[in-house]
Rosetta silent file (secondary structure, phi, psi, omega in degrees, C-alpha in Angstrom):
SEQUENCE: MSGQISKIWEDILTEEDRIVIEKGKYGQPRGYGKRPVLMCIDLQPNYIGRDAPITEQLEEWPSGGGAKAWVGVRNIISLRDAAREAGVPVFYTRNVQNRTALFDNFAGKRVRDNRKFIDGHPCAALLDCVQPWTKELVIPKSYASAFYGTPLQSYLTTLGIDTVIIVGGSTSGCCRATAVDAASRSYHLVCVEDCLFDRIVVSHKAALLDIWMKYGDVVDSDNVKEYFAKLRNGENGAAQ
SCORE:     score description
SCORE:     0.000 S_00000001
   1 L     0.000  130.620 -176.826  -21.575   16.300   -8.004 S_00000001
   2 L   -81.238  178.845  173.860  -18.157   16.833   -9.573 S_00000001
   3 L    97.457    8.948  173.870  -15.358   14.313   -9.956 S_00000001
   4 E   -65.910  138.325 -177.787  -16.566   12.186  -12.846 S_00000001
   5 L   -80.433  152.916  165.035  -13.499   10.682  -14.532 S_00000001
   6 L   -68.365  149.547 -173.568  -12.525   11.169  -18.096 S_00000001
   7 L   -75.716   94.649 -173.566  -13.083    7.896  -19.891 S_00000001
   8 L   -68.194  -12.309 -179.625   -9.568    6.451  -19.630 S_00000001
   9 L   -89.036   -1.084 -174.864  -10.585    3.523  -21.851 S_00000001
  10 H   -55.485  -36.146 -173.675  -11.269    5.749  -24.896 S_00000001
  11 H   -75.994   -7.573  175.833   -7.929    4.937  -26.505 S_00000001
  12 H  -101.391   -0.262 -177.866   -8.674    1.193  -26.620 S_00000001
  13 L   -89.708  141.656  169.878  -12.051    1.589  -28.368 S_00000001
  14 L   -87.748  167.903  177.497  -12.579    1.153  -32.090 S_00000001
  15 H   -61.214  -36.840  177.664  -15.033    3.333  -33.979 S_00000001
  16 H   -64.573  -40.392  175.678  -17.390    0.371  -34.097 S_00000001
  17 H   -57.042  -44.788 -177.315  -17.129    0.047  -30.303 S_00000001
  18 H   -63.393  -37.838  178.369  -18.103    3.678  -29.857 S_00000001
  19 H   -65.440  -43.151  179.809  -21.166    3.213  -32.055 S_00000001
  20 H   -61.537  -43.160  179.930  -22.241    0.135  -30.075 S_00000001
  21 H   -64.727  -44.772 -178.401  -21.896    2.017  -26.774 S_00000001
  22 H   -66.960  -49.999 -176.785  -23.782    5.060  -28.055 S_00000001
  23 H   -70.246  -30.831  178.438  -26.591    3.222  -29.805 S_00000001
  24 H   -82.157   -5.708 -179.120  -26.933    0.684  -26.996 S_00000001
  25 L    55.303   41.932  176.209  -27.084    3.522  -24.441 S_00000001
  26 L   -76.094  163.083  173.292  -24.550    1.834  -22.221 S_00000001
  27 L    79.543   21.629  178.620  -22.930    3.574  -19.273 S_00000001
  28 L   -70.715  134.479 -178.801  -25.989    5.286  -17.809 S_00000001
  29 L   -69.088  143.345  176.428  -25.220    6.542  -14.273 S_00000001
  30 L  -107.072  -32.483  177.688  -27.000    4.916  -11.380 S_00000001
  31 L    86.422  179.812 -179.408  -25.675    7.005   -8.514 S_00000001
  32 L   -89.581  160.078  168.491  -25.223    6.277   -4.844 S_00000001
  33 L   -94.973 -149.882 -175.100  -27.683    4.934   -2.333 S_00000001
  34 L  -109.045  -15.737 -175.145  -28.046    6.067    1.276 S_00000001
  35 L  -136.323   92.922 -174.222  -25.965    3.553    3.215 S_00000001
  36 E   -93.515  164.666  165.275  -22.516    2.799    1.739 S_00000001
  37 E  -129.514  140.942  172.701  -19.587    0.597    2.645 S_00000001
  38 E   -95.095  115.620 -175.216  -16.027    1.245    1.494 S_00000001
  39 E  -103.092  108.174 -177.712  -14.647   -2.126    0.357 S_00000001
  40 E   -96.724  111.783 -170.512  -10.827   -2.225    0.306 S_00000001
  41 E   -94.028  115.972  163.891   -9.692   -5.195   -1.770 S_00000001
  42 L    54.245   53.835  177.400   -6.450   -7.080   -0.983 S_00000001
  43 L   -87.536   71.988 -173.468   -4.135   -4.327    0.258 S_00000001
  44 L  -123.057  149.777  177.632   -1.384   -6.833    1.036 S_00000001
  45 H   -50.092  -39.774 -179.359    2.379   -6.855    0.354 S_00000001
  46 H   -53.517  -35.977 -172.085    1.865   -9.794   -2.033 S_00000001
  47 H  -105.889  -12.742  178.567   -0.287   -7.688   -4.343 S_00000001
  48 H   -96.833  -46.264 -179.613    1.172   -4.204   -3.778 S_00000001
  49 L    77.250 -153.093 -177.842    4.888   -4.996   -3.876 S_00000001
  50 L   -98.133  149.575  179.640    7.568   -2.342   -3.639 S_00000001
  51 L   -75.737   76.501 -178.520    7.112    1.344   -4.483 S_00000001
  52 L  -153.613  160.457  175.504    9.116    1.128   -7.690 S_00000001
  53 L   -49.311  139.373 -168.772    8.326    0.695  -11.401 S_00000001
  54 H   -56.591  -35.618 -178.355    6.609   -2.654  -11.719 S_00000001
  55 H   -71.717  -20.020  179.024    9.340   -4.216  -13.844 S_00000001
  56 H   -84.677  -10.916 -176.956   11.977   -3.327  -11.227 S_00000001
  57 H  -118.297    4.859 -174.928   10.223   -5.146   -8.400 S_00000001
  58 L   -67.369  -31.489 -179.451    8.938   -8.281  -10.110 S_00000001
  59 L   -62.825  -41.334 -178.763   11.801  -10.510   -8.966 S_00000001
  60 L   -83.948  -37.661 -174.291   10.911   -9.845   -5.324 S_00000001
  61 L  -128.434   76.920 -175.797    7.156   -9.276   -5.790 S_00000001
  62 L   -64.796  -19.423  176.782    5.968  -11.194   -8.889 S_00000001
  63 L  -106.329    5.523 -176.744    2.311  -10.437   -8.080 S_00000001
  64 L   -80.939  149.150  179.342    2.965   -6.855   -6.930 S_00000001
  65 L   -87.298  -14.080  176.931    1.625   -3.808   -8.716 S_00000001
  66 L    72.450 -149.740 -171.403    4.623   -1.628   -7.938 S_00000001
  67 H   -58.417  -40.146 -179.782    4.602    2.173   -8.057 S_00000001
  68 H   -64.779  -34.882  176.475    1.119    2.466   -9.626 S_00000001
  69 H   -65.260  -39.330 -179.748   -0.292    0.292   -6.866 S_00000001
  70 H   -69.601  -30.996  171.985    1.298    2.557   -4.278 S_00000001
  71 H   -60.221  -45.236  177.136   -0.314    5.615   -5.898 S_00000001
  72 H   -61.584  -42.183 -179.416   -3.614    3.807   -5.445 S_00000001
  73 H   -60.750  -44.205 -179.652   -2.811    2.923   -1.826 S_00000001
  74 H   -64.214  -38.718  176.552   -2.109    6.546   -0.930 S_00000001
  75 H   -66.782  -36.547  178.732   -5.379    7.607   -2.541 S_00000001
  76 H   -63.824  -43.892  179.813   -7.195    4.810   -0.700 S_00000001
  77 H   -60.207  -42.342  178.320   -5.843    5.954    2.666 S_00000001
  78 H   -62.676  -44.845 -179.600   -7.101    9.492    2.012 S_00000001
  79 H   -67.785  -40.282  177.791  -10.547    8.150    0.974 S_00000001
  80 H   -59.550  -40.284  178.464  -10.617    5.730    3.896 S_00000001
  81 H   -64.502  -38.275  177.328   -9.992    8.634    6.294 S_00000001
  82 H   -66.410  -36.967  177.470  -12.889   10.534    4.730 S_00000001
  83 H   -63.443  -44.491  179.280  -15.102    7.477    5.156 S_00000001
  84 H   -60.437  -43.977  179.120  -14.184    7.243    8.840 S_00000001
  85 H   -59.984  -34.611 -178.069  -15.005   10.932    9.349 S_00000001
  86 H   -88.302   -0.927 -177.747  -18.408   10.400    7.772 S_00000001
  87 L    73.923   22.469  179.288  -19.146    7.248    9.802 S_00000001
  88 L   -84.540  128.237  178.457  -19.102    5.064    6.689 S_00000001
  89 L   -59.244  142.961  177.207  -18.224    1.419    7.442 S_00000001
  90 E  -120.617  124.087  175.565  -14.851    0.265    6.054 S_00000001
  91 E  -113.123  150.427  175.497  -14.250   -3.391    5.167 S_00000001
  92 E  -127.080  145.967  169.732  -10.975   -4.998    4.049 S_00000001
  93 E  -114.664  152.461  170.894  -10.356   -8.289    2.280 S_00000001
  94 E  -126.356  124.898  177.938   -7.239  -10.439    2.364 S_00000001
  95 E   -89.952  110.481 -173.740   -6.692  -12.988   -0.380 S_00000001
  96 L  -139.462  162.415  170.760   -5.070  -15.984    1.349 S_00000001
  97 E  -113.856  149.404 -178.757   -4.808  -19.771    1.216 S_00000001
  98 L   -99.483  104.540  175.336   -5.213  -21.965    4.284 S_00000001
  99 L    67.445  -35.599 -179.130   -2.171  -24.178    4.911 S_00000001
 100 L  -138.083  145.958  175.968   -2.036  -25.364    1.321 S_00000001
 101 L   -95.112   15.900 -175.007   -2.268  -23.686   -2.056 S_00000001
 102 L   -56.986  -33.994 -174.499   -3.694  -26.880   -3.595 S_00000001
 103 L  -101.061   13.087  178.601   -7.035  -25.191   -4.281 S_00000001
 104 L   -83.908   95.476 -174.974   -5.631  -21.889   -5.561 S_00000001
 105 L   -71.151  -23.565  176.131   -6.867  -22.001   -9.133 S_00000001
 106 L   -66.940  -40.200 -179.209   -5.154  -18.693   -9.964 S_00000001
 107 H   -61.811  -28.018  178.544   -1.784  -20.145   -9.027 S_00000001
 108 H   -66.645  -16.456 -179.930   -2.438  -22.895  -11.547 S_00000001
 109 H   -90.476   -5.170 -179.043   -2.286  -20.302  -14.318 S_00000001
 110 L  -156.933  167.975  179.130    1.265  -19.210  -13.513 S_00000001
 111 L   -98.709  125.398  177.489    4.419  -20.246  -11.692 S_00000001
 112 L  -156.433  163.301  175.014    5.008  -18.627   -8.288 S_00000001
 113 L   -83.750  106.049 -174.236    6.209  -19.373   -4.784 S_00000001
 114 H   -78.903   -5.979 -176.215    2.935  -20.013   -2.978 S_00000001
 115 H   -61.526  -34.509 -179.219    4.410  -20.035    0.525 S_00000001
 116 H   -71.914  -10.305 -176.880    3.924  -16.273    0.858 S_00000001
 117 H   -99.547   -1.818  178.646    0.219  -16.626    0.124 S_00000001
 118 E   -76.036  136.439 -179.701   -0.567  -18.987    3.017 S_00000001
 119 L   -56.635  131.635 -177.135   -2.617  -17.368    5.794 S_00000001
 120 L   108.072  -21.710  176.370   -0.295  -16.318    8.624 S_00000001
 121 L   -73.744  139.528 -179.975    2.631  -15.304    6.403 S_00000001
 122 H   -54.341  -31.497 -179.112    3.549  -11.598    6.824 S_00000001
 123 H   -74.166  -14.899  177.149    3.179  -11.001    3.079 S_00000001
 124 H   -94.003   -3.284  177.728   -0.448  -12.144    3.267 S_00000001
 125 L   -80.130  171.277  173.166   -1.259   -9.618    6.019 S_00000001
 126 L   -71.299  151.841  174.863   -2.591   -6.127    5.377 S_00000001
 127 L   -56.458  144.882  177.572   -0.037   -3.379    4.717 S_00000001
 128 H   -57.467  -35.537 -175.373    1.159   -1.659    7.880 S_00000001
 129 H   -76.630   -7.443  179.338   -0.058    1.703    6.520 S_00000001
 130 H  -121.737   25.146 -178.849   -3.649    0.549    6.157 S_00000001
 131 L   -58.013  131.294 -174.883   -4.151   -1.259    9.441 S_00000001
 132 L   -76.260  156.572  167.617   -7.842   -1.216   10.315 S_00000001
 133 L   -67.812  161.278 -178.401   -9.541    0.167   13.383 S_00000001
 134 L   -56.065  -38.461 -175.147  -10.870   -2.455   15.799 S_00000001
 135 L   -82.338   -3.606 -179.012  -14.457   -1.980   14.584 S_00000001
 136 L   -92.578  131.831 -173.911  -13.509   -2.374   10.887 S_00000001
 137 E   -79.709  139.240  173.120  -14.001   -5.823    9.434 S_00000001
 138 E  -117.585  123.498 -173.201  -11.244   -7.827    7.752 S_00000001
 139 E  -114.752  109.810  173.060  -12.572  -10.664    5.578 S_00000001
 140 E   -69.075  143.307  175.175  -10.232  -13.489    4.483 S_00000001
 141 E  -143.812  156.171 -178.950  -11.039  -14.955    1.080 S_00000001
 142 L  -117.851   -0.682  179.791   -9.516  -17.617   -1.121 S_00000001
 143 L  -132.181  177.554 -170.446  -11.107  -16.701   -4.449 S_00000001
 144 L   -62.103  -53.000 -175.163  -11.513  -13.541   -6.500 S_00000001
 145 L   -75.119  138.498  176.106  -14.868  -12.248   -5.308 S_00000001
 146 L   -69.101  -13.582  179.854  -15.218  -10.964   -1.742 S_00000001
 147 L   -87.255  -25.307 -169.858  -18.692  -12.556   -1.748 S_00000001
 148 L   -78.854  117.331  176.938  -17.605  -16.089   -2.680 S_00000001
 149 L    71.326   20.195 -179.517  -17.260  -18.403    0.324 S_00000001
 150 L  -128.808  165.527  176.645  -17.329  -15.529    2.862 S_00000001
 151 L   -86.091   16.578 -174.669  -19.929  -14.048    5.267 S_00000001
 152 H   -52.864  -46.770 -176.840  -19.797  -10.673    3.477 S_00000001
 153 H   -57.801  -40.216  179.614  -23.441  -10.767    2.401 S_00000001
 154 H   -64.304  -40.313  178.081  -24.586  -11.307    5.992 S_00000001
 155 H   -62.996  -43.967 -178.759  -22.519   -8.353    7.202 S_00000001
 156 H   -65.950  -38.866  177.584  -23.932   -6.057    4.555 S_00000001
 157 H   -64.194  -44.202 -179.716  -27.489   -7.130    5.332 S_00000001
 158 H   -59.779  -39.029 -178.408  -26.998   -6.595    9.064 S_00000001
 159 H   -85.007   -5.573 -179.673  -25.719   -3.052    8.473 S_00000001
 160 L    70.726   30.358 -177.514  -28.448   -2.213    5.948 S_00000001
 161 L   -69.067  137.045  173.926  -25.909   -1.434    3.224 S_00000001
 162 L  -124.082   -3.899 -176.857  -27.245   -0.444   -0.184 S_00000001
 163 E  -136.571  126.921  179.068  -24.068    0.876   -1.833 S_00000001
 164 E  -111.319  118.387 -179.715  -20.736   -0.909   -2.343 S_00000001
 165 E  -108.800  119.650 -169.703  -17.765    1.342   -3.128 S_00000001
 166 E  -107.779  130.992  173.020  -14.760   -0.658   -4.359 S_00000001
 167 E  -136.617  162.043  176.891  -11.073    0.265   -4.147 S_00000001
 168 E   117.622 -150.132 -175.954   -7.891   -1.818   -4.278 S_00000001
 169 E  -150.925  165.077   -9.999   -6.519   -4.390   -6.673 S_00000001
 170 L   -86.696  154.239 -177.264   -6.401   -5.808   -9.059 S_00000001
 171 H   -54.039  -48.057 -172.384   -8.982   -3.930  -11.143 S_00000001
 172 H   -85.337   -9.708 -178.375   -9.515   -6.761  -13.602 S_00000001
 173 H  -103.771 -101.060 -173.798   -9.283   -9.549  -11.002 S_00000001
 174 H   -67.056  -32.557  179.276  -10.649   -9.430   -7.482 S_00000001
 175 H   -70.032  -45.990  178.470  -12.158   -5.951   -7.837 S_00000001
 176 H   -63.934  -42.096 -179.609  -14.064   -6.753  -10.989 S_00000001
 177 H   -61.408  -43.087  178.454  -15.257  -10.096   -9.595 S_00000001
 178 H   -66.606  -39.178  179.505  -16.493   -8.386   -6.427 S_00000001
 179 H   -62.825  -45.510 -179.872  -18.109   -5.619   -8.476 S_00000001
 180 H   -63.514  -41.023  178.925  -20.060   -8.038  -10.656 S_00000001
 181 H   -67.301  -35.506  177.256  -21.260   -9.965   -7.604 S_00000001
 182 H   -65.911  -45.739  178.713  -22.312   -6.737   -5.874 S_00000001
 183 H   -63.180  -36.271  179.325  -24.283   -5.604   -8.912 S_00000001
 184 H   -66.133  -21.622  176.542  -25.825   -9.053   -9.216 S_00000001
 185 L   -98.098   13.107  171.365  -27.139   -8.594   -5.679 S_00000001
 186 L    71.873   22.366  171.840  -28.717   -5.264   -6.649 S_00000001
 187 L   -78.584  148.117  163.585  -26.341   -2.995   -4.693 S_00000001
 188 E   -62.897  129.133 -175.821  -25.509    0.437   -5.993 S_00000001
 189 E  -116.965  128.465  177.718  -21.978   -0.141   -7.278 S_00000001
 190 E  -130.842  125.184  174.542  -19.253    2.495   -7.418 S_00000001
 191 E  -111.586  133.300 -170.569  -15.662    1.817   -8.505 S_00000001
 192 E  -102.238  103.774 -166.941  -13.095    4.494   -7.724 S_00000001
 193 E   -57.655  -44.630 -176.995  -10.666    4.774  -10.640 S_00000001
 194 E   -81.742    3.850  174.087   -7.771    6.524   -8.895 S_00000001
 195 E  -116.154   16.561  177.739   -8.047    4.050   -5.988 S_00000001
 196 E  -122.156  152.789 -178.191   -7.840    0.986   -8.250 S_00000001
 197 E  -154.270  156.264 -179.616   -4.743   -0.553   -9.836 S_00000001
 198 L  -146.503  160.622  178.993   -3.690   -3.430  -12.041 S_00000001
 199 L   -75.804  -31.169 -175.963   -0.474   -4.980  -13.293 S_00000001
 200 L  -114.136  124.697 -173.671   -1.500   -4.595  -16.953 S_00000001
 201 H   -60.058  -46.562 -177.301   -2.680   -1.207  -18.241 S_00000001
 202 H   -65.977  -31.884  177.471   -5.100   -2.569  -20.842 S_00000001
 203 H   -65.911  -41.085  177.759   -6.645   -4.901  -18.225 S_00000001
 204 H   -60.619  -48.527 -176.857   -7.284   -1.918  -15.933 S_00000001
 205 H   -67.646  -43.060 -177.566   -8.925    0.074  -18.731 S_00000001
 206 H   -67.852  -37.877  178.536  -10.977   -2.811  -20.103 S_00000001
 207 H   -65.242  -42.252  179.321  -12.257   -3.831  -16.671 S_00000001
 208 H   -68.169  -38.276  174.897  -13.365   -0.271  -15.884 S_00000001
 209 H   -57.893  -47.446 -177.879  -15.006    0.015  -19.299 S_00000001
 210 H   -62.859  -44.353  178.825  -16.914   -3.205  -18.691 S_00000001
 211 H   -63.821  -46.539 -179.981  -18.054   -2.094  -15.220 S_00000001
 212 H   -59.847  -41.746 -178.028  -19.041    1.375  -16.463 S_00000001
 213 H   -65.784  -42.289 -163.013  -21.035   -0.055  -19.384 S_00000001
 214 H  -125.218  -19.189 -167.189  -23.019   -2.717  -17.540 S_00000001
 215 L  -121.115  -37.655 -173.727  -22.651   -2.881  -13.765 S_00000001
 216 L  -166.060 -165.422 -178.321  -22.023    0.395  -11.930 S_00000001
 217 E  -101.604  146.394  176.856  -20.504    3.831  -11.878 S_00000001
 218 E  -119.479  115.877 -175.373  -16.810    4.664  -12.307 S_00000001
 219 E  -132.649  177.745  172.475  -15.805    7.899  -10.553 S_00000001
 220 L  -102.844  173.716 -172.778  -12.749    9.441   -8.920 S_00000001
 221 H   -67.495  -28.843  176.822  -12.073    9.786   -5.217 S_00000001
 222 H   -61.712  -38.927  177.673  -13.079   13.463   -5.123 S_00000001
 223 H   -60.919  -43.894 -179.820  -16.579   12.442   -6.205 S_00000001
 224 H   -67.810  -38.697  179.427  -16.813    9.907   -3.390 S_00000001
 225 H   -62.969  -37.471  176.559  -15.461   12.385   -0.831 S_00000001
 226 H   -63.626  -41.799  176.993  -18.207   14.844   -1.808 S_00000001
 227 H   -62.292  -45.809  178.627  -20.762   12.091   -1.264 S_00000001
 228 H   -61.620  -39.246 -179.960  -19.250   11.240    2.134 S_00000001
 229 H   -62.840  -39.489  176.147  -19.340   14.932    3.097 S_00000001
 230 H   -61.105  -41.947  178.395  -23.049   15.037    2.327 S_00000001
 231 H   -65.429  -40.671 -179.934  -23.606   12.016    4.533 S_00000001
 232 H   -62.071  -34.323 -178.427  -21.498   13.559    7.298 S_00000001
 233 L   -89.881    7.406  176.702  -23.611   16.709    7.145 S_00000001
 234 L    77.781   16.336  179.189  -26.839   14.727    7.307 S_00000001
 235 L   -89.596  158.185  174.342  -27.800   15.369    3.706 S_00000001
 236 L   -76.838  111.569 -174.545  -29.344   12.797    1.374 S_00000001
 237 L   -94.789   16.104 -170.858  -26.340   11.785   -0.698 S_00000001
 238 L   -67.643  -35.575 -178.873  -28.132    9.523   -3.159 S_00000001
 239 L   -74.618  148.061 -177.905  -27.842   11.771   -6.194 S_00000001
 240 L  -102.741    0.000    0.000  -24.507   11.765   -8.009 S_00000001
């Protein structure tokens, strides 16, 4: 199956790092299972911001990813449509606080106006362009991982899911936390590089390197679309 990404983290590796990866045989592909879910992480105005260079939109959207996030969103919509055509379940998460941000430990690491992050505020809703179908689940969460303090595990078990495909943001935050928890529960884990985004370039690269080395596969959206097409055509899509 085509669509494996070039290793975008290569430029942050030292020669010693490369030796460790090679000798330790890290990054072995695991491939897909037979029953996937597309997990769309936190596609909300708070975390996407305005479609402009990130530094030009920080005053209005201090947690927004800016133009790079919007590139990811457009790729996610295309992949989401392919998932729907193949009958693949699509889940969405929203990172929100309930009435008070008192327990928002991330907010404690920086200064921000927390009113926009309270559940019910328009900025905490999903983007208009990614509104889910009625049958698609939206899971509110208050911490990084989509598994922590939510019924996600029960939903996956009910549907017989064996593969978690992660898109959204941020790569190094909620996506990585969800990825590690998915791998820890023995799911096939796939992170889609061109459907992920982060505010800090090195954080994006380092998070994907870490996931690729130890937890799951890192591919591009074309690779996932090929997999979805096999499922749509009734083929066994487990091999990558």
